[in-house]
Residue, then its C-alpha position, 0 to 999 in steps of 0.5 A: x376485137x383486134x389486139x396482140x402478142x407484142x413480143x417477138x416469138x421465141x423459137x420452139x421451146x426444147x424438148x424435155x420429157x413430157x409431164x408438168x415439168x415440160x408444160x412448166x418450162x413453157x410458161x416462162x416469160x409470161x407477160x402483158x400479152x396475157x391481158x391484151x389477149x384475154x381482152x380480145x377473148x372477151x370480145x369474142x366471147x361476146x360476139x358469141x352470145x349475141x343470140x341463137x344465130x351466132x351460136x348455130x353458126x360457129x364451127x364448120x368443115x375444114x380440112x387440114x393436117x395433123x402431126x404426121x401430115x395426114x388429112x384431117x377434117x371435122x368428121x375424123x372426130x365425129x362421136x367425140x367432143x372437140x374442145x378448139x383452140x386456135x393460136x400459134x406455137x411462137x406465141x410467147x405467152x397466152x397460147x402456152x398458158x391456155x393449153x397448159x390449163x386445157x391439159x390440165x382440164x383434160x387430166x381432171x376428167x379422169x375416164x370421161x377424157x377418152x371422150x374429149x379430143x383438145x384441137x389446137x390449130x395454127x394461125x401461122x401456117x408458115x412456121x407451123x409445119x405438121x412436125x412442129x405441131x406435133x412436138x408442140x402439141x405433145x408437150x402438153x398432152x398426149x391427146x391433144x392434136x395439133x392441126x395445120x394446113x395451107x394458108x387458105x385452108x386455115x383461114x376457112x377454118x378460122x372464118x367458120x369458128x369466127x376466129x380473128x387473126x392477122x400477121x403483125x410484122x416486127x422487123x424486115x426479116x422473114x420470120x420478124x413477126x407475130x400473130x394477132x388472134x382472138x383467144x377462146x375455147x370452142x367445145x363442140x359436140x359429138x355430132x359436130x355442133x357448137x355447144x359452148x364457149x369457154x374463156x381462155x383464162x379459165x383455170x384447169x378446174x374451171x375448164x374441167x368443170x365446164x367440160x363436166x356439164x357436157x361430157x357425162 
């Protein structure tokens, strides 16, 4: 289920005012990586639908840091639905596209949006510090929470959610690398149990409809 973002990562985008215009700015430069990561997401989706044992094993404890550097665990979100996505801020296309659609979906939920927390977990903790994650997540929605942590804790969280990721070198410099990663959204219930996978290439309207089947 491995494929990759083969484009050298851009710097963190500038900080125009929050809202649709800022979201749109993050979508510039979309390329072939969209198709490649979409295929990886389909593979991940298949792996999550192979039987009840696979479904029940998705999700679990994690110990990460929010944008202010404060500890966050899965219990922090008890009582709310979590829409979890793994990616990284230097991702050239798929991650910002997916997060843009997630933000639109949350907006479409109206008052029910208060029951859902979109959570973006990095697979690139070397570059994605708490401050970087906070700024990046806020570019899409004030409701979105960006989480990072040590490489060990990120690895544990990724394994709990059956997320594939790997560093791919693109040059000799310290930052000359991109991240291969699976691309799928995980809907977790208020009790922390896995409810459903949602394809990352869905539109905001489609994601909102999928959420609406559970968030009532």
